N, C-alpha and C positions, 0 to 999 in steps of 0.2 A: 498486833503491834504495827506491822507493816501497813495494814489496811488503814489505820488511823493516820499514820505518818504520810502514806502515799497520797491520800486525798487532800491532805493539807498542803502538799507541794504544789505551788502555782504553775511550775513548769510542766509537771505531769498533766495537770488539768487542761492547760492550754494546748498541749500536744495532742491529747485525746480529742478535744473539741476540733482542732484543726484537721485531724485525720478523718473525723466524722463528716466535717463539711466537705472535704475533698471527695469522699465517697458519695455524698448526696448531691453535690452541685453538678449540673450538666456541663462538663468541660467542653463538649463538642461544639456548643453554640458559641462559646468564647473563642475557640480556635477558628471557627468559620467566619466570625465577624471580623477577625483581625487578618485574615488571609487576603493577599492582594488580589484584586479583580483581574481575571484573565480577559484580554481584549480580543482574542481570537484563537484559532487553532494553530498547530505547528506541523511542520514536515521535517523529519530527520532521516538520515540514512547514510549510505556509503556509495562512493563512486569508484568503480573498478575499470581497468583497461579491458580490452576485448578478450583477454585470457580468463576473465572473471576471477582473478586472484590478486593481481597487482593493483594496489590503491593508486588513485590519481590525485596528487596534491594540487592545490591552487586552482581547482575547477569551481565554477560558479553555476548553481542551479537557478533557473529562471522559471517562474510560473506566470501564466496569464489567465485571468478570469475570462471565461467564454461569454459571460453575460454583460459585464461592464468594461472589459479590456484593461482592468487594473493589473499592474505587474508587481510581482514580489521577487526579490533577489536575495539569495543567500550570501553569507560571508564566504570567502574562499575556503575550500575544503582543506583540512589539516593533512599532516603527513600520512595518516591512516585512511585518507579519503573521506572522512566524516564531514557532513554538512548539516546545517540547521537553518530553517526559516521559521520565524515566529510572527504572530499577529495576523494570521491568514483568516479571512472571513470565509464562511461556509459557501460552497459552490463547486462548479465544474471548472477544471483547469487543464491547459495544455502545458507540457513540460519541455524545456530545452536546457542544454548543458553547454557551457562555454569552457573549453579546456585549452591547454597550450597548443595541442596538435590541430584540433578542428572544433567546429561548432556542431552540435548534435540536436536534432529535433525529433521528438517521439510522436508516433501516429495516433496515440490513444489519449483519451481524456481521463483525468483523475477526478474523483468526487471526494472532496474533503469536508469533514464535519466541523462545525464551529466548536471551539473550546475543547478540542480533542487533539491528540498527537497521532499523526499518521507516520508510518515507517515505510520508506521506499529506498531500496538499494538498486543501482543501475550499473550495467556494464556497457561501455562505449564501443560501438562497432560501426565503422563508416558505411554509409549506404544502407543501413537498416538490415544488413545481412546477419544471420545468426552464425555463431561459430560454435564448434563443439561437435559431439557425435550425432546430434539431430539436425545438423546444418543442411545436409543434402537429403531432403525427403524425396522419395520416389514418386514419380508421376503416376496417377491412377491408370492411365492408358499406355504407358511406355511398354516396350517389349519385355522388360525384365520383371514385370508384375503379371503373373498368370491370372490372378483373380479379376483384374479389370477387363482383360480380354475375354475370359470365360463369361463374365456378367454381360458384356456387350453382345457376345454371340447368342446368349440365352434370350436376351430382350429382343434382338433382331429376329430370332426364330419364332418367338411368340407373336410378334407383330405380323410376320409373313404368314404364319398359320391362320391367324384371325382374318387377314385380308383375303386369302385364298378361299377360306371357308365361306365368307360372305359372298364372294363372286359365284361360287357353285350354287349356293342357296338361291340367289337371284336368277340364275340361268334356268333352274328347274321350273320355276313358276311360269 
C-alpha cells in the first residue's frame, strides 16, 4: 500500500530525483567557476618587539621587488601585531618595517610564489643584533674556546712537519 502511494506522491519523486542529481552532478566545477580570481600572492604574519613576545601595533611592512623595484605596503598592524599584504606578484623581495620607534631593514631576500600565501613573523631589533640566549656567540679563535686553539695548533704542526720534511729530502739529494 505504501509503495503505491509513495510513488504517486510528486513531492517524493521530485525529492529523490533532486538527491540523485546532486550525487551525480560534479559540484566542484561549479564552485571553481564562481570563485573569484586571485590576482597574486599574499604575505601575512606578526610583528613583535625585540623581546619576541610583545606585539607591535601600527607597524607597516614594506616589500620591494628586486627585479622591477615595485613596492607593496601593508595596512598598519593591529593590536596583536598582525599584518597582511595581498596582490603580490611572484618574485624576490627585500623587506622593511616602519614602526613608531624606528625603521628596520632586513638583510635577506624573500622568495614569494604567485597565488600562494606566505607567512612571516618578525621581531624588531635595532642594528640587526640578535637578542636572547644565542645573541653572544663565541668566536672560533677566542681564548675561551679550546677547540679553535687546538685545531689551529694541529694545522700549524702539520704544515711545519711537511715543510721540514721537504727541506730534509732536498738536502740529501
